[in-house]
ROBAFI-810429 format. One record per atom (N, C-alpha, C): x, y, z. Coordinates in steps of 0.001 Angstrom, whole numbers, plus 500000, padded with zeros to 6 digits. Atoms other than C-alpha are relative to their C-alpha. Layout:
BEGIN
XYZ/...
END
This chain:
BEGIN
501378500458499796/674634661806250307/499812498674499295/500196501291500657/673585658225249588/499272500157498673/500630499916501306/672752657864245918/498870498994499896/501130500921500178/669373656375245089/500079499267498675/499896500624501320/670505655427241623/500761498694500074/499284501270500053/671600651894240829/501045500016498901/498956500110501003/674447650747238640/499669498839499067/500161501081500973/674158648724235438/501240499126500040/498863500910499920/676356645629235654/499932499003498855/499900501009501054/677402643598232596/501379499401500040/498721500706499941/680191641082232179/500903500313498807/499196499786501210/681326642105228704/501058501060500226/498899499051499908/684681643894228472/500509500286498604/499413499668501290/685875645785225438/501510499872500090/498549500156500009/689472645235224385/500692501275500444/499368498734499636/690330648932224731/499878500265501489/500188499782498570/688872649098228246/500930499109500795/499126500927499287/690792646015229330/501444500467499952/498623499541500128/694058647416227987/500246501250500831/499831498753499250/693480650812229614/500156499736501487/499906500317498577/692930649311233056/501276499227500287/498810500823499776/695745646770232707/501275500820499958/498802499172500121/698185649538231828/500354500710501295/499759499332498729/697835650964235340/500599498996500972/499233500960499197/700297649401237769/499623500014501460/500230500096498559/700593648754241522/500314501325500665/499748498735499308/700814651504244203/501448500435499874/498676499441500239/703783653825243831/500985499625501081/498947500312499035/707094653137245495/500072501062501075/499971498930499001/706873656515247206/498975499744501092/501040500264499014/703594655582248884/500329498767500823/499647501214499272/704863652115249801/501070500286501038/498950499647499046/707975653564251419/499437500804501153/500641499190498966/705830656067253274/499258499114500988/500746500910499129/703686653234254625/500932499258500926/499070500798499206/706698651280255820/500622500797501135/499299499169499025/707989654220257820/499154500451501166/500843499512498903/704991654760260118/499025498925500471/501002500911499445/702539652951262355/498627500487499594/501367499624500335/698906652876261262/498992499292500884/500889500712499090/697469650851264135/499333500941500981/500782499185499082/695368652056267058/500836500967500811/499192499113499182/698293653662268828/500684501091499185/499334499020500835/699403655754265850/499594501412500390/500307498624499614/699669659466266651/499556500790498788/500499499162501078/698018662198264606/500272501446500367/499627498654499649/699892665424265156/500610500657498778/499511499532501295/700153666802261643/500067501517499950/500010498593500363/701162670225260480/499380500095498625/500567499837501335/699765671698257297/501074500450499020/498908499643500900/703175672316255751/500087498973498882/499872500949501112/704017670719252399/500739498722500375/499238501185499617/706339668317254226/499174498982500782/500848500927499252/703485666786256249/499446498948499049/500503501067500853/702495663407254860/498487500054499908/501451500061500163/699006662846253522/499365499200501127/500533500804498900/698513660169256183/499860500836501266/500055499191498791/699333662629258971/498922501078499919/501007498954500157/697128665383257572/498596499415500148/501338500600499937/694131663089257112/499712499482501410/500202500427498615/694646661597260589/499621501191500877/500277498804499219/694580665149261965/498613500566499707/501356499559500351/691197665684260258/498927499278500805/500974500786499238/689518663132262520/499628500725501297/501197500457500723/686656663553263378/499457501078499067/500567499083500976/684751665095260487/498485499979499968/501462499785500043/681224666299259758/499633500569498639/500483499521501295/679164667016256607/498981501126500149/500982498925500114/677390670304255901/499028499614498884/500874500555501023/674757668329254018/498748500819499775/501246499345500394/671713669701252185/500068501520500101/499856498544500050/673086673229251942/500493500420498620/499486499520501278/675391674080249036/499803499004498865/500358500918501086/674423670958247116/498500499984499752/501452499955500159/670712671769247481/499636500521498619/500450499586501320/668908672073244156/498945501082500177/500904498876499820/667260675480244065/500756501307499962/499438498655500122/667931679167244402/501293500180500775/498803499800499182/670458679006247217/500104498896501034/499708501029499002/671699677077250249/498830499685500921/501177500245499156/668276677300251949/498937499170499285/501033500628500831/666430675441249155/499469498701500579/500444501266499423/666265672156251097/499709500115501497/500530499824498650/665147673667254394/500973500402501073/499033499562498999/668385674530256165/500195501507499935/499761498552500009/669163678118257209/501338500327499355/498698499552500490/672007680159255788/501068499711501045/498886500305499105/675334679139257239/500536501298500595/499455498827499325/676739681557259799/501346499668500632/498717500189499317/680137682067261399/499755499447501405/500319500478498648/678496681483264796/499740498502499995/500263501433500065/677354678057263645/501302499207499983/498724500705500056/680884676982262771/500690500002501363/499361499944498690/682126678143266154/499316499045500975/500727500942499159/679397676125267856/500348498561499624/499625501334500454/680246673088265719/501397499640500483/498637500233499526/683906673454266660/499985499536501446/500102500369498588/682901673203270314/499510498571500192/500464501385499917/681365669795269547/501137499005499813/498836500871500108/684843668430268894/500404499623498590/499660500355501375/684863668205265099/501198500810499527/498789499357500489/688080669031263270/499983500240498494/500080499803501450/687044668857259624/498545500061499567/501342499838500555/684020669823257543/500038499677498518/500188500269501428/683014668340254220/498810500833499534/501065499143500523/680985670846252188/499619499497498607/500462500450501321/679053669119249373/499501501203499197/500384498877500856/678515671480246420/499479499458498668/500506500279501342/676361671194243297/500262501235499147/499517498865500781/677891673407240606/499172500279498760/500625499836501313/675934672811237394/498875501002499972/501137499084499970/672878674790238474/500436501461500124/499477498637499854/675122677817239052/500970500344498864/499108499786501135/676864677666235665/499241500542498803/500551499555501265/676278679391232372/500096498906498957/500029501022501064/675985677592229031/501396499654499498/498755500393500669/678664675781227063/500404501107499021/498900500860499549/681431676155226188/500693500478501262/499246499442498865/682562678402229071/499538499430501334/500578500484498740/680214677052231776/500412500916501162/499536499015499013/680934680246233718/499215499896501296/500641500084498691/680238679905237432/499476501361500438/500610498782499471/677926682471239018/500938500625501032/499057499387499060/680295684921240761/499436500163501408/500613499812498681/677807685552243577/500006498688500781/499984501298499332/677520681849244337/501412499643500436/498609500316499697/681273681376244189/500500500847501176/499585499112498915/681802684379246466/499410499555501331/500657500454498771/679297683087249010/500653498724500514/499355501235499584/680858679626249050/501384500284500572/498663499669499513/684319681135249465/499925500649501381/500178499386498679/683049683208252383/499840498923501072/500259501069499034/681796680069254141/501253499152500207/498756500771499889/684980678119253378/501013500758500848/499029499195499248/687096680972254737/499642500092501483/500408500017498587/685042681108257944/500476498717500671/499635501294499417/685618677409258532/501516499885500157/498540500053499911/689338677674257774/500509500905501121/499577499057498964/689694680691260054/499736499453501401/500307500601498698/688116678687262877/500799498734500250/499097501123499771/690769675996262476/499573498680499417/500449501245500619/688784673401260540/500851499666498769/499683500453501344/690091671329257701/498676500050499231/501215499896500803/687608671810254843/500194499206498715/499990500770501237/686793669496251942/498806500449499165/501095499665500912/684755670771248985/500033499036498823/500064501015501049/683550668535246193/499060500389498875/501048499924501015/681386668098243106/498968498952500405/500936500895499315/678210666594244560/498780499636499142/501224500339500723/674742666753242968/500201499808498514/499678500197501418/676312666970239526/500200498520499677/499727501429500189/677193663291240036/498748499209499670/501212500702500426/673546662349239549/499180500829499017/500722499167500957/672493665211237257/500525499839498574/499488500032501374/674794665339234214/501231499115499811/498811500854500133/677983663382234938/499650498560499599/500320501382500396/676181659977234599/499853499801498497/500175500123501452/675679660750230895/501314499784499261/498685500080500632/679401660345230243/500141498871498970/499843501061501008/679113656977228434/499413500361498638/500668499687501269/676793658456225780/500240501439499556/499686498607500339/677849662139225900/501401500322500535/498672499942499408/681517661676226688/500640501375499900/499265498750500199/682988664840225197/499311501173500693/500739498901499381/680232667150226450/500141499970501519/499862500122498552/680392665800229997/501415500357500438/498613499728499622/684180665911230091/500323501487499854/499766498567500189/684153669490228756/499433500796501177/500594499281498863/681781670644231514/500752499704501282/499241500398498810/683662668699234175/501327500759500046/498715499306500078/686948670236233009/499842501487500283/500217498565499804/685603673794232843/499631500319501449/500425499770498620/684019673475236271/501182499924500947/498871500145499083/687134672189238011/501096501030499734/499041498932500263/689327674744236253/499634501258500781/500447498808499285/687230677516237784/500100499831501519/499892500257498558/687074675886241239/501461500101500436/498580500014499648/690817675302241293/500591501399499984/499478498631500086/691554678870240191/499486500859501150/500594499176498947/689180680385242733/500598499721501373/499529500384498672/690689678479245674/501504499677500029/498592500405500111/694328678101244546/500874500541501135/499163499390498978/695687680400247264/499537499705501427/500450500397498671/693780678846250164/501054499096500648/499017500856499327/695868677048252816/499759498523499724/500054501430500290/696555673328252632/498908499292500792/501106500604499250/693776672684255148/498719499919499176/501098500189500947/691406672983252186/500347498849499070/499831501146500883/691017669717250262/498933500042498923/500967500145501088/689292669040246931/499662498521499835/500469501371500286/687218665925246186/499425499972498590/500319499973501427/686791665017242529/498510499898499700/501422500210500277/683172663833242655/499413499119501103/500696500756498956/680587662283244980/499205498839499419/500779501197500362/679260658727244564/499715499901498493/500219500006501450/679792658650240779/499433498683499488/500497501170500721/677909656261238521/499749500422498563/500129499708501432/677337655999234780/498793499273499423/501146500585500683/674198655421232742/500386499614498569/499790500411501384/674382653426229538/501398499521499680/498663500522500276/677902652096229967/499900498534499578/500001501393500443/678906648717228566/500268499032501146/499784500876498852/679661647389232053/501158500440500858/498981499675499007/682300647244234742/501284500536499383/498736499578500608/685259647627232398/499943501452499555/500117498606500424/683996650862230865/499853500922501202/500133499194498781/682971652148234292/501371500301500598/498659499822499445/686557651607235462/500795501019499198/499275499054500854/687966653507232493/499483501420500218/500586498672499807/685546656407232995/500355500569501370/499596499536498670/686299656593236722/501438500492499982/498593499602500103/690005656714235965/500126501328499252/499923498767500784/689411659450233390/499548501208500814/500454498886499157/687425661630235810/501064500380501025/499038499719498939/689969661287238594/501315500572499463/498733499500500539/693032661823236410/499827501386499380/500285498655500527/691419664801234652/499975501013501125/500060499159498792/690622666323238032/501405500290500518/498645499850499481/694199665744239168/500828500952499129/499175499177500886/695808667327236115/499534501460500003/500535498630499970/693496670369236221/500479500729501245/499649499344498736/694147671126239885/501495500274500063/498554499827499905/697904670601239734/500495501086499034/499558499028500998/698201672783236612/499782501442500433/500286498626499569/696799675823238440/501046500538500962/498896499547499160/699827675963240757/499537500585501322/500323499425498702/699883678005243962/499858498918501043/500241501011498981/698503676048246900/499536498680499432/500508501221500618/697138673517244437/501100499042499557/498932500873500483/700548672135243558/500210498791500902/499886501151499103/700527669921246665/498780499872500907/501239500125499221/696960670276247926/499557498541500026/500498501368499946/695480666988249129/498758499872499132/501106500251500916/693153665615246467/499352498672500355/500777501161499568/690416663170247432/499289499407498793/500597500674501156/689249660597244903/499214498772500458/500835501126499583/686410658071245260/500146498786499103/500273501149500846/685813654594244018/498672500249499292/501309499914500638/682830654091241721/498925499901501073/501069499990499013/679825655020243847/500458500206501425/499422499947498653/682156655606246810/499786498668500718/500298501326499481/681635651862247276/501281499270500394/498815500742499561/684150649806249311/499999498565499493/500010501293500670/684232646940246821/501387499755499426/498621500293500390/687485645147245935/500315500426498569/499715499653501394/687213645593242159/500071501510499811/500009498539500126/686384649282242502/501223500598500701/498786499568499307/689199649725245012/501223499781499123/498866500291500869/691614648074242578/500125501035498880/499973498961501031/690629650601239900/500603501290500549/499469498771499400/691349653499242254/501480499858500320/498581500239499727/694648651961243344/500833500129498726/499293499898501269/695650651701239707/500148501458499569/499934498569500309/694824655373239182/501071500680500850/499004499405499110/696905656349242214/501421499623499564/498676500462500415/699817654260240972/500481500759498773/499620499302501226/699786655908237567/500318501462500265/499769498589499689/699605659402239072/501278500196500815/498774499967499205/702468658639241491/500149501324500747/500063498731499275/701512661593243707/499749499676501474/500189500354498581/701958661322247509/498912500803500706/501002499137499371/699238663925248140/498583499608499579/501305500504500404/696250661722247245/499338499268501154/500806500597498933/693461660466249488/498876499187499364/501109500832500486/690978657634248882/498730500331500767/501296499724499370/687271658157249603/499039498848499776/501142500911500104/684486655702250346/498930500498500981/501082499695499065/681122655982252120/499563498706500667/500438501209499302/679736653595254717/498731500283500790/501295499878499322/676109653293255810/499552498676500606/500235501280499341/676371649842257400/499440498956499030/500618501117500717/675067646488256230/498586500422499619/501228499370500484/672116647509254071/498723499551500713/501258500374499334/669317645383255639/499872500582501411/500042499379498674/670260646675259103/499800501503499879/500035498550500157/670683650242257858/498600500533499746/501368499564500310/667054650378256667/498940499175500733/500914500915499299/665510647674258947/499154499221498997/500615500841501016/664705645119256262/500484498571500192/499622501420499994/664749641318256047/500267499479501404/499879500481498627/664542640940259827/501255500446500726/498771499528499348/667811642738260608/499673501200500895/500415498952499069/666473644688263567/501089500354501010/498974499781498989/669644644441265677/501392500063499374/498598499972500412/673356645147265369/500601498648500351/499634501388499711/674004641426265170/501379499662499435/498670500425500419/677096639399264287/500238500246498511/499839499798501439/676475639616260522/500215501468499674/499866498564500232/676088643382260658/501371500495500460/498671499622499513/679236643771262750/501085499485499056/499004500573500898/681141641472260390/500113500800498715/499965499168501193/680166643629257424/500882501217500245/499194498826499668/681743646621259172/501482499641500100/498592500365499833/684940644842260175/500627499571498670/499470500409501304/685351643262256734/500288501218499127/499831498804500820/684902646648255063/501200500816500451/498910499167499499/687300648556257307/501346499272499905/498772500779500218/689861645721257149/500459500132498545/499685499875501419/689690645901253351/500609501366499697/499485498650500229/690248649669253402/501403500154500562/498670499915499408/693209649360255744/501018499235499156/499084500856500760/694773646534253768/500289500601498621/499854499513501372/694190648176250374/500679501361499923/499504498630500081/695099651762251204/500970500365501128/499230499452498883/696339652691254677/501329499278500171/498763500768499839/698887649879254924/500999500279498886/499122499649501113/700294651123251603/500349501483500001/499663498589499895/700623654708252776/498982500944499408/501047499165500596/697384655997251237/498896500232501031/501045499748499001/695005657726253674/498602499810499431/501391500215500396/691277657029253608/499094500937500795/501076499230499381/688418659403254307/498686499256499756/501365500514500115/685078657749255035/499129501254499947/500569498672500188/683444660827253574/498580500160500476/501352499988499422/679949659899254753/499810498706500770/500447501198499294/678727657510257411/498745500335500780/501246499843499264/675478656975259258/499147498773499771/500951501060500321/672366654874258686/498999500547498996/500943499555501020/670145655101255615/498606500196500579/501332499916499409/667090654605257809/499740501260500790/500207498769499226/667656657862259679/499012500943499335/500828499021500693/665850659825257000/498688499435499465/501264500570500484/663014657405256211/498874500186501007/501031499768498997/661197658149259470/500470499571501371/499577500323498637/661395657840263249/499889498521500315/500066501369499502/662181654496264837/500395498932499017/499643501016500992/663450652787261689/501008499022500576/499033500837499301/666507651502263525/499910500351501481/500214499789498565/665966651073267268/501194500725500626/498989499113499430/667892653544269442/501223499267500533/498870500717499432/670040651085271355/500836499301498944/499268500667501078/670961649171268206/500805501017499189/499270498920500655/671942652465266561/501246500368500792/498869499606499163/674185653339269501/501095498939499992/498989501068500066/675910649948269419/500772500063498681/499352499856501310/676618650408265721/500994501158500003/499126498831499996/678068653890266261/501200499806500918/498885500266499084/680176652765269216/501046499138499312/499062500919500641/681705649949267203/500653500646498780/499438499341501179/682150652016264043/501124500949500402/498974499067499565/684075654716265907/501256499295500462/498853500776499509/686283652158267616/500779499374498848/499291500766501022/687056650111264520/500626500909498936/499394499038500916/687661653123262276/501313500512500586/498781499536499325/690191654357264832/501076498926499944/499068501116500043/691798650926264969/500625499837498617/499521500205501364/692097650806261185/500546501281499361/499379498774500506/693370654392260820/499185500732498960/500889499344500957/690337655756258948/499436501281500603/500629498752499566/689051659322259184/498536499978499576/501436500117500249/685261659453259447/499323501367500018/500727498737500104/682852662245258484/498502499697500049/501424500272499781/679302662067259842/499154500713498958/500942499358500919/676609662666257220/498894500653500822/501034499269499276/674277665354258559/499328500962499031/500750499126500905/671593666931256379/499207501059500765/500707499058499149/670413669095259276/499147499316501044/500847500729499063/668588666359261173/500747499487501224/499217500448498843/671437665464263537/500350501184500919/499649498808499231/672887668816264710/499198501160499417/500955499006500492/670114671406264389/500709501332499731/499266498800500382/671447674418262520/499312501288500435/500683498825499463/668874676761264030/500218500105501510/499824499979498535/669027675783267698/501448499760500401/498611500384499746/672663674617267427/500090499012501166/500046501073499013/671741671643269603/499809498679499270/500195501316500581/671795667902268927/498564499549500192/501366500512499889/668377666469268171/499947498718500809/499895501213499187/669513663227269814/501324500060500759/498750499858499246/672087664005272533/500683498670500284/499399501306499729/672595660292273256/500829499529498812/499270500384501201/673646659696269666/501325500747499934/498764499215500032/676161662528269807/500976499549501078/499123500434498907/677519661383273169/500713498704499635/499383501271500389/678117657898271770/501041500200498916/499042499719501068/679803659224268632/501258500635500572/498842499286499475/682049661587270567/500874499090500861/499243500911499154/683060658942273090/500844499041499168/499296500991500819/684077656571270292/501246500564499327/498813499412500613/686665659036269007/501269499683500791/498814500174499160/688969658293271925/500054498667500740/499989501248499242/687936655012273539/498751499192499758/501150500871500127/685348652321274014/499030500227501145/501042499929498984/682100652248275934/499344498635500139/500789501202499811/680229649349277472/498604500196499454/501394499978500455/676878648506275903/499325498738500536/500716501188499525/674332645722276393/499148499433498885/500799500682501023/672168643289274484/498714500743499700/501233499250500213/669214645645274889/500033501286500801/500222498799499193/668211649070276110/498535500057500449/501408500070499620/664644647886276882/499732498767500865/500462501100499144/663363645752279786/498483500112500129/501455499972499991/659687644882279409/499454499220501189/500602500604498818/657699644152282571/498484499955499790/501444500104500259/654117642807282092/499178500744501053/500874499239499108/651455645063283591/499109499046500799/500925500745499158/649528643633286538/500473498617500387/499466501303499633/651795640605286957/501276500162500808/498784499944499201/654556639858289410/501203499778499095/498841500154500889/657887640434287608/500864498808500396/498969501001499731/660590637804287352/501359500665499790/498655499471500230/664335638344287390/500220500192498493/499737499717501414/665537639882284123/501506500019499757/498578500080500324/668913639051282567/500305500782498726/499505499239501149/670816641318280173/501459499614499781/498604500289500309/674037640405278403/500752501307499795/499188498798500123/676703643078278788/501044499816498905/498880499934500935/679039643992275940/501029500919500650/499104499191499167/681887645148278178/501034500760499179/499065499303500883/684263646074275339/501252500476500735/498791499676499254/687219646026277705/499785500824501243/500310499222498793/685447647929280480/499450499059501064/500711500765498977/683806646783283706/498853500847500545/501149499304499435/680433647654285185/500331500443501419/499650499474498669/680978649923288204/498780500261500865/501208499758499209/677450650865289276/498807500172499071/501222499745500758/673847651288288171/499222501099500705/500813498909499477/672110654595288728/498588499883499450/501375499898500489/668386655219288364/499718501485499816/500233498586500281/667527658497286704/498889500527500900/500980499374499116/665768660648289306/499716499248501283/500237500789498779/666001658052292094/501348499496500533/498765500482499398/668541656278294304/500642498923499140/499322501050500779/671192654012292720/499581498607500473/500254501380499629/670687650261292709/501157499466500841/499000500585499102/672532648203295300/500425498647499445/499468501251500527/674788645466293978/499833498893501030/500236501120499102/673980642072295453/498594499987500572/501387499915499530/670478643255296360/499068500256498821/500826499647501158/668959644990293354/500458499314498723/499480500641501202/671205643332290827/501254499204500333/498764500776499881/674010640820290382/500670499955498631/499238500117501244/676737640431287775/500811498716500058/499213501216500115/678188637103286695/500598499961498607/499367499921501316/680716637387283891/499429501175499230/500603498937500797/678924639333281201/498478500031500128/501454500024499806/675423638636282526/499605500871501180/500575499134498963/673625641356284467/498578499525500270/501352500427499625/670521640226286376/499392501039500923/500743499048499175/668012642733287733/498954499203500780/500882500781499131/666074641348290695/498530500323499743/501437499851500225/662338640783290355/499401501071500901/500547499020499058/661594642820293466/500353501420499587/499571498676500447/663570645729292079/499169500452498813/500839499661501139/661649645616288823/498583500358500447/501322499688499466/658418645569290792/499957501405500582/499951498658499409/659491648686292686/500095501075498919/499794499004501048/660586650490289537/498759500197499131/501210499897500826/657255649782287777/498747500121500855/501141499916499072/655007650492290759/498877500876499465/501046499115500537/653165653232288872/499082499263499035/500761500818500951/651988650602286349/499463500802498816/500366499230501188/651738653267283668/500678499379498779/499412500536501219/652267652022280132/501203500846499568/498829499300500479/655671652881278736/501129499964501004/498814499969499150/658960653736280405/499652500517501393/500237499618498609/658604653790284190/501275500443500694/498714499644499400/662299654119285017/501093499804498954/498841500139500883/665644654519283268/501221499661500839/498776500413499326/668662652597284501/501192500538499219/498786499486500630/672041654169283803/501164499112500414/498904500926499713/674700651470283599/501320500734499812/498743499262500020/678051653062284464/501170499019499903/498845500864500213/681266651495283223/501284500731500379/498720499421499596/684900652074284093/500535500988498973/499617499067501051/685356653893280777/498790500281499129/501045499692500963/683196655557278167/498764500601500637/501237499373499541/679624656749278521/499043498949500563/500967500962499443/676711655155280435/499116499404498910/500970500669500873/674296652743278819/498635500076500671/501342499845499442/670607653550279350/499147498773499709/500955501100500155/668073650771279915/498641500501500467/501355499573499669/664389651696279813/499230498829500607/500841501006499363/662233649727282248/498558500343499648/501269499686500661/658881649490280477/498880499104500513/501219500754499675/655433648447281697/499173499861498719/500728500204501253/653416646856278896/498963498899500161/500914501111500248/650526644646277883/500154499601498543/499962500422501393/650238642661274698/499205500986499149/500724499056500857/649275645082271906/498728499385499421/501269500439500589/645834644883270287/499803500711498662/500281499468501332/645117645342266565/498502499965499746/501432499915500276/641657646374265317/499751499874498503/500373500132501411/639983645394262047/499694501377499411/500181498696500632/639773648225259529/499805499834498506/500099499957501451/638999649152255940/500746501229499497/499282498885500591/640915651401253606/500116499801498513/499766500117501434/642260651704250102/501463499644499769/498608500302500333/645434650820248279/500899501218500174/499209498815499667/646535654377249011/500462499942501443/499642500059498583/646470653746252747/498989499163500783/500805500714499016/645175651233255264/500548500344501370/499593499601498652/645301652627258798/499441498996500992/500406501031499051/645224649910261456/500041500591501413/499998499523498609/644106651169264895/500729498985500883/499143500886499213/646619649752267378/500154500527501415/499708499671498596/646684649782271166/501374499405500301/498641500503499788/650439649518271687/500231499584501449/499930500376498582/650012649328275473/501436499975500536/498634499876499509/653578650453276109/501042499290499162/499069500764500826/655125648118273534/500396500815498770/499571499349501232/656959649090270336/500240498946498929/499900500928501118/657039647510266894/501436499897499511/498650500230500502/660289645943265706/500012499806498491/500040500263501434/659325644662262247/498670499342499643/501233500604500493/656526643219260088/500323499026498870/499915500962501094/656301640113257915/498707500033499198/501185500082500855/653916639680254970/500147498803499070/499937501200500834/653156636356253272/498624499679499428/501227500546500570/650557634810250972/499688498659500672/500445501247499371/648701631644251889/501017498878499852/499010501064500207/651484629480250452/501333500283500687/498788499664499263/654092631204252616/500998500848499237/499080499173500789/655713633182249795/499866501462500401/500035498588499583/656625636839250482/498994500806499206/500944499076500631/653994639477249750/500530501417500135/499597498605499926/654498643161249056/501369500247499400/498698499648500575/657695644976248077/501119499175500623/498862500830499590/661144643404248508/499559498532500076/500609501329500040/659695640085247389/500988498872500281/499021501030499664/662933638249248233/500011499692501496/500045500232498564/662127638479251959/498580500193500517/501327499833499395/659032638085254104/499967501239500897/499941498848499094/660237640887256419/500076501288499186/500109498794500808/659265644276255022/500813501156500602/499149498880499598/661130647587255209/499226500990500865/500601499073499035/660307649785258203/499941501402499396/500238498637500484/658869653207257311/500017500116498484/500200500008501446/658570652187253651/498773499152499680/501148500880500214/656198649183253513/498960500150501112/500925499736498892/654649650169256856/500587501121500853/499564498932499110/654797653098259256/499255499890501324/500564500085498650/654070653494262954/499842501404500569/500207498731499293/652591656407264905/499538499663501412/500332500367498620/652717655809268670/499101501028500660/500879498964499445/650970659103269398/498564499789499543/501345500225500550/648014658349267117/499519498580500207/500336501412499809/648068654613268015/499565499346498691/500309500592501299/648205653446264405/501231499355499376/499031500542500947/650130651245262029/499379500201498626/500543499693501319/649730652311258410/500740499220498912/499451500629501200/650240650290255224/499756500967498845/500164499009501063/650890652841252429/499919499374498622/500091500480501384/650616652590248666/501243499202499597/498770500732500313/654237651378248551/499857498518500310/500231501406499680/653035648147250166/499009499386499020/501057500607500819/649837647572248166/500320500015498512/499614499976501406/651478648449244864/500558498684499520/499432501299500386/653043644985244938/499287498851500710/500825501051499396/650197642949246456/498994499512498965/500904500603500984/648170640553244299/498547500228500374/501419499739499773/644515641508243938/499278498705500346/500823501140499613/642200639109245758/500704498929500797/499241501023499258/644955637125247472/500228500483501433/499809499574498608/644783637353251282/501485499977500397/498627499894499512/648026638441252914/499981499965501525/499879500066498541/648931637446256459/501177500860500442/498963499152499416/650838640109258328/500337499479501387/499558500382498658/652896639142261357/500807501159500565/499339498862499372/653865642024263638/500842499508501173/499069500394498941/656920641450265824/500310501230500858/499781498889499080/657167643686268891/501266499767500823/498744500105499259/660247644440270972/499857499214501290/500208500779498778/658696642801274045/500088498506499742/500097501413500368/658584639510272141/498601499618499568/501373500274500420/654859639769271466/499931499886498482/500193500214501433/653754638501268036/498510499977499714/501411499926500370/650394639413266450/499845499801498502/500273500192501423/648867638381263126/498772500803499588/501044499144500551/646534640341260874/499880499647498528/500203500364501403/645007639609257461/499497501196499213/500484498941500883/644650642106254639/499698499392498637/500403500471501324/642859641505251343/499701501197499119/500220498929500966/642965643785248352/498954499574498984/500997500243501035/639959644012246017/499900501273499179/499905498753500765/640666646547243315/500798501009500805/499338498985499172/641499649729245202/499544499932501451/500497500141498629/639573648644248320/500835498964500752/499217500906499164/641395646953251198/499232499738501295/500612500394498719/639990645035254157/501073499411500896/499059500531499024/642031644364257267/499263499339501143/500699500760498967/640994641719259782/500975499564501081/499148500396498890/642499641202263215/499753498546500358/500150501394499580/643199637678264348/499420499913501395/
END
């Protein structure tokens, strides 16, 4: 799960920390030889057995694709239902298996189920229940990864100031986990900790030493228990599970010192942050956002996979998924997922979708967004064509003009265009294709929007020679209308006639053009944090999170950018706790 905690960064390095890190050498010769003996490119095969002779690279490749049982066993509370998900059932795992997943990561928070020091005895009932669930998943053919999860933000961060106490609890916990699962098959993996960070450290150098200590302690504990643990694959993260070169170098040094061919590197990837949360104007999966992904996955391949060390992207998704609906536009989300699946496959990375229950519903056992799942599943084996947009806006009451869309063919070709619930479009009449430009004829748009109802009037299904179709919504709209309103710094609700349009982002500036509101380094505010949208209620709301960082008495000009291209301005003025909003 993405950590909300930040990291303290200082430049000072203690002499002992510098010596400890420097003492760790380059990747082991065993891992380097292993890398030289196999292909790790897009054509590499993944047909691993679970015998001790199977390489870590082959086993991890065979785990692709993976999924997270999020917000269950790491939930803080009485049991696995504390954060709103139902109890896990054997039937659920069988249904998940049918979705095509081959591995399950089960995040676990242990501290709340432990007794006091010095034994830190794990609750037998909790341990038994977790083992039951793990055994179900293993029996259904899944690879399973269990970890230390919520503890990483509860008590482990205190390690810099409570070193011995934290290490004692960490040691006692992993000793019990390792003993309880020592006889499980090799398809069970252990992960040392999730997204670790440290409070009160002296800076990067100490963080590196502490990370090395956690990972090496974990390694020695598990290996010492013998049985299946003597060659079980052990997954170790960078600091924060962050794909940063310095943090990667620390993990590489740890791997080199351990000289164990059964180790796996872990990082998490939630995309380029401004795109992931819709901030700073990054509303689309643009070139910068794509470059962030390729740079990250190239770094992982170069640092680990090419040296014979497998990588598990233990969590991926978008941070904006859980902040509210519409944070990242649907088509832009699908383009991101299509490219992520393709490039992870190209770079030999195993990916595990983060799902806290909002993606694959654990009660209905259905996907809440089937299009999202279809795009993810398709990317496991090939590429799909996409387009510059999944929305074509046609002005209400006006004669349409030809509409051009840029196709992202991704090695495919456009074969036909269907219309959901109606006859297919005719090439050369309803549409033309020139290179990567698709043009929909004005007359065709007029026919498709004949009802003149606001919103989606028709859905075009662009069919390509490979992969899944790309949906384009043909939308009738008018320019939205904002209404003046009054409210408080707790909430200003702006009545909005969207008229079929949808909001992409919002800017906020003072009279001198400087940014207003939170995230003061950018004029573009964060979707579903600094403002929220309700298309059913026809409102845009500015919550306390926005006004908490607005200067009293200084008018703020809001600029609302809509997906149709419409731009509207609105002025808000705070006076104490009272707020006045005026439409332009």
